[in-house]
C-alpha positions in Angstrom: -12.1 12.9 4.1 -12.7 9.2 4.3 -15.4 7.9 6.6 -14.6 4.7 8.6 -17.7 2.7 9.1 -17.9 0.4 12.1 -19.5 -2.6 10.2 -18.8 -6.0 8.7 -17.3 -7.1 5.4 -18.1 -10.6 4.0 -15.6 -12.1 3.1 -13.3 -10.1 5.4 -10.0 -8.5 4.3 -7.8 -11.2 5.9 -9.8 -13.9 4.2 -9.3 -12.4 0.8 -5.6 -11.8 1.4 -5.1 -15.4 2.5 -6.0 -16.5 -1.1 -4.2 -13.6 -2.8 -0.8 -13.4 -1.1 0.6 -16.8 -2.2 0.3 -15.7 -5.9 3.1 -13.2 -5.7 6.9 -13.7 -5.9 7.4 -11.8 -2.7 5.3 -14.2 -0.6 7.5 -16.2 1.8 5.0 -18.4 3.6 4.9 -22.1 4.0 3.0 -24.8 2.0 0.1 -24.8 4.4 -1.0 -21.4 3.4 -1.0 -18.0 5.2 -2.1 -17.5 8.9 -2.7 -13.8 8.9 -3.3 -11.3 11.5 -3.5 -7.5 11.3 -0.4 -5.7 12.4 -0.9 -2.0 11.6 -1.1 0.6 8.9 -2.6 3.9 7.9 -4.9 5.5 5.5 -4.9 8.3 2.8 -7.8 10.4 1.7 -9.1 10.4 -1.8 -9.8 14.1 -2.5 -12.8 13.1 -4.6 -14.1 11.1 -1.8 -14.9 8.0 -4.0 -12.1 5.6 -3.2 -11.0 4.2 0.1 -7.3 4.0 0.5 -5.6 1.8 3.2 -2.0 0.8 3.6 -2.6 -2.4 5.6 0.1 -4.4 7.4 -0.4 -8.1 8.0 1.8 -10.7 9.7 1.8 -14.3 8.4 2.6 -17.0 11.0 2.1 -19.8 8.5 5.8 -20.4 7.8 8.9 -21.3 9.8 9.2 -17.7 10.9 6.7 -14.9 11.0 6.8 -12.5 7.9 5.2 -9.0 7.8 3.7 -7.7 4.5 2.5 -4.4 3.3 -0.6 -4.5 1.2 -1.9 -1.2 -0.1 -5.6 -1.5 -0.7 -8.2 0.5 -2.4 -11.9 0.1 -2.0 -14.3 1.0 -4.9 -18.0 1.0 -5.6 -17.5 -0.3 -9.2 -14.8 -2.2 -11.1 -11.7 -0.2 -12.1 -11.3 -0.5 -15.9 -7.8 -1.8 -16.9 -6.9 -3.0 -13.4 -8.0 -6.5 -13.7 -4.5 -7.7 -12.7 -4.8 -5.8 -9.5 -8.2 -7.1 -8.3 -8.0 -8.9 -5.0 -11.6 -9.7 -4.7 -15.0 -8.3 -4.0 -16.7 -8.0 -0.6 -20.2 -7.2 0.8 -19.8 -4.1 3.0 -22.5 -3.7 5.7 -23.2 -0.1 4.8 -21.8 0.5 1.3 -22.8 -2.7 -0.4 -20.5 -4.5 -2.7 -16.9 -3.2 -2.8 -14.3 -4.1 -5.3 -10.9 -4.3 -3.5 -7.7 -3.8 -5.5 -4.0 -4.0 -4.8 -3.3 -0.2 -4.6 -0.2 -0.5 -6.6 -2.5 -0.9 -9.7 -4.9 1.9 -8.7 -4.0 5.4 -10.0 -5.8 7.0 -7.1 -3.6 5.4 -4.5 -0.5 6.0 -6.5 -1.4 9.7 -6.9 -2.0 10.2 -3.1 1.1 8.3 -2.2 3.1 10.7 -4.5 1.2 13.6 -2.8 2.4 12.2 0.6 6.0 12.0 -0.6 5.6 15.6 -1.8 4.4 16.8 1.4 0.9 17.7 0.0 -1.2 15.4 2.1 -1.1 13.8 5.5 -1.2 10.1 6.5 -4.5 9.4 8.6 -5.1 7.0 11.4 -6.2 3.6 10.3 -9.1 3.3 12.6 -10.3 6.8 13.4 -12.1 9.4 11.3 -10.3 12.8 10.6 -7.3 11.9 12.8 -3.7 12.3 11.4 -1.2 9.5 12.2 1.9 11.2 13.7 3.9 8.0 13.7 4.0 8.0 9.8 7.3 9.7 8.9 7.8 11.2 5.5 11.4 12.2 4.4 11.3 14.7 1.5 15.0 15.0 0.7 16.0 14.7 -3.0 14.5 15.5 -6.3 10.9 16.5 -6.8 7.9 14.3 -7.1 6.5 13.6 -10.6 2.8 13.3 -11.3 0.9 10.1 -12.1 1.7 8.4 -15.4 0.7 10.3 -18.6 0.8 6.9 -20.3 0.1 3.3 -19.2 2.1 2.8 -16.1 3.3 -0.6 -15.2 3.7 -2.6 -12.0 6.6 -5.1 -11.6 6.8 -7.5 -8.7 10.3 -8.4 -7.3 11.3 -10.7 -4.5 10.4 -8.1 -1.9 8.7 -5.1 -3.5 6.4 -3.9 -6.3 7.9 -1.2 -8.7 5.5 1.3 -10.1 6.3 3.5 -13.0 5.3 7.1 -12.5 5.8 10.5 -14.2 5.7 11.3 -17.9 6.1 8.3 -20.2 8.7 8.6 -23.0 9.9 6.3 -25.8 13.0 5.4 -23.9 11.0 4.4 -20.8 9.7 5.9 -17.5 11.5 8.7 -15.7 10.6 7.6 -12.2 10.0 4.5 -10.1 7.9 4.2 -7.0 8.9 1.3 -4.8 6.2 -0.1 -2.6 7.9 -2.4 -0.1 6.1 -5.8 0.4 8.2 -7.6 2.9 8.6 -5.2 5.9 11.8 -5.0 8.0 12.6 -2.8 10.9 15.0 0.1 9.9 16.1 3.3 11.5 14.5 6.6 10.2 17.9 7.7 8.8 18.6 4.5 6.9 18.3 5.4 3.1 18.2 8.5 0.9 15.7 10.3 -1.2 12.0 10.7 -0.6 10.6 7.8 1.4 7.7 6.9 3.8 8.3 5.1 7.1 5.7 3.8 9.5 5.2 1.4 12.2 3.5 -2.0 13.0 3.3 -4.5 15.8 5.5 -7.6 15.9 3.9 -10.9 17.0 5.3 -10.4 20.5 3.6 -7.0 20.8 6.8 -4.9 20.3 6.5 -1.8 18.0 8.6 -2.0 14.8 9.3 0.8 12.4 10.6 0.7 8.9 10.5 1.7 5.1 7.0 1.4 3.4 7.8 3.2 0.1 10.4 5.3 -1.7 10.8 7.2 -4.8 13.7 7.0 -7.3 13.7 9.9 -9.8 15.7 9.6 -13.0 18.0 12.5 -13.7 17.6 12.1 -17.5 
């Protein structure tokens, strides 16, 4: 079970993300840079208790219209070998000391636990409270089974509105499954879509609650 510490981080998460978000093709902000505020999210537990896992939602008011992004984050006590492309930055935690913060799409621990969530083997946790499930996170488990993490070097590909993560056994002809992590969040009804998917909520700038797709899994039939 993850322990949430009531302390400070320097630099803070939003400060780190303000420099990181514009580097990606799914960023839609203005030329003046991001103006970020926290809008929601949830956590997952690392069974080994070593890696913090947070699905953080932020809204950027820096462009013509507000845009809401999903940033899955992992927090580690040491650098993750081979994940240099996913490093967002480092921060000094008031209790735990220096933390290496990664885009979770590049972290096998987050990918594994997201697959466990899609398989119904774990439960989403409240973003701000210890040992408290988040009942607003909806997991739809229709469709084919969930593969394990890559047995070879998985890849992360950014598109205009998502990150595509290869998962499952790796073969010469390519990966058998693709895990899509939505980056630009849009409201959508729970029944919109097919297959295994995770839907959750966030707060719009006017305070209204929104609910939409966070991640989904496409399993090859090959």
